[in-house]
C-alpha positions in Angstrom: 0.0 0.0 0.0 2.7 2.5 1.0 4.7 1.4 -2.0 1.8 2.2 -4.3 1.4 5.6 -2.8 5.1 6.4 -3.2 4.8 5.3 -6.8 1.9 7.7 -7.5 3.7 10.5 -5.7 6.8 9.8 -7.8 4.8 9.7 -11.1 3.0 12.9 -10.4 6.2 14.7 -9.3 8.2 13.3 -12.2 5.6 14.5 -14.8 5.4 18.0 -13.2 9.2 18.3 -13.4 9.1 17.0 -17.0 6.4 19.5 -18.0 8.5 22.3 -16.4 11.5 21.2 -18.4 9.4 21.3 -21.6 8.3 24.9 -20.7 12.0 25.9 -20.4 12.8 24.5 -23.8 9.8 26.2 -25.4 10.7 29.5 -23.8 14.3 29.1 -25.0 13.1 28.6 -28.6 10.6 31.4 -28.3 13.5 33.7 -27.4 14.7 33.3 -31.0 11.4 34.6 -32.4 10.9 38.1 -30.8 7.2 38.5 -31.8 6.3 35.2 -30.1 8.6 35.8 -27.1 7.0 39.1 -26.5 3.4 37.8 -26.9 1.1 37.0 -24.1 2.0 33.3 -24.4 5.7 34.1 -24.1 5.0 36.4 -21.2 3.2 33.6 -19.3 6.0 31.1 -20.0 8.7 33.6 -18.9 6.7 34.3 -15.7 6.8 30.5 -15.0 10.4 29.8 -16.0 12.4 32.9 -15.2 12.4 32.8 -11.4 14.7 29.7 -11.4 16.7 30.9 -14.4 17.4 34.2 -12.6 18.8 32.4 -9.6 21.2 30.5 -11.8 22.1 33.6 -13.7 23.3 35.2 -10.5 25.9 32.5 -10.2 26.7 31.9 -13.9 26.5 35.1 -15.9 26.1 35.1 -19.7 29.2 34.2 -21.7 29.8 36.3 -24.8 26.1 37.3 -24.7 24.8 33.7 -24.5 22.8 32.9 -21.4 23.3 29.3 -20.3 20.9 29.4 -17.4 18.2 27.4 -19.2 20.6 24.6 -19.9 21.8 24.6 -16.3 18.2 24.6 -15.0 17.4 21.7 -17.3 20.4 19.8 -15.9 19.4 20.6 -12.3 15.8 19.4 -13.0 17.1 16.2 -14.4 19.3 15.7 -11.4 16.4 16.4 -9.1 14.3 13.8 -11.0 17.0 11.2 -10.4 17.3 12.0 -6.7 13.5 12.1 -6.4 13.3 8.6 -7.9 16.0 7.3 -5.7 14.5 8.7 -2.5 10.9 7.5 -3.2 11.5 4.3 -5.1 15.0 3.3 -4.2 16.1 2.8 -7.8 
């Protein structure tokens, strides 16, 4: 019973992290298309993704004008997914 509850918690958490990762990728691609990036849709995506990217940007500034914070956030999300799986499922 407890094992099933932990599996459900893991699946929900894993899917939420995955969706957040997709939003980061979509936001990064939208940044190459200014009309879409500055649209209402782009504004909503930035509102969701920028808080964590700003934290990373404080520690790793852009290099030659290229902001690597989305890539770092994606790597951190993937690391969190692995740790989350290990803690809840033990694999």
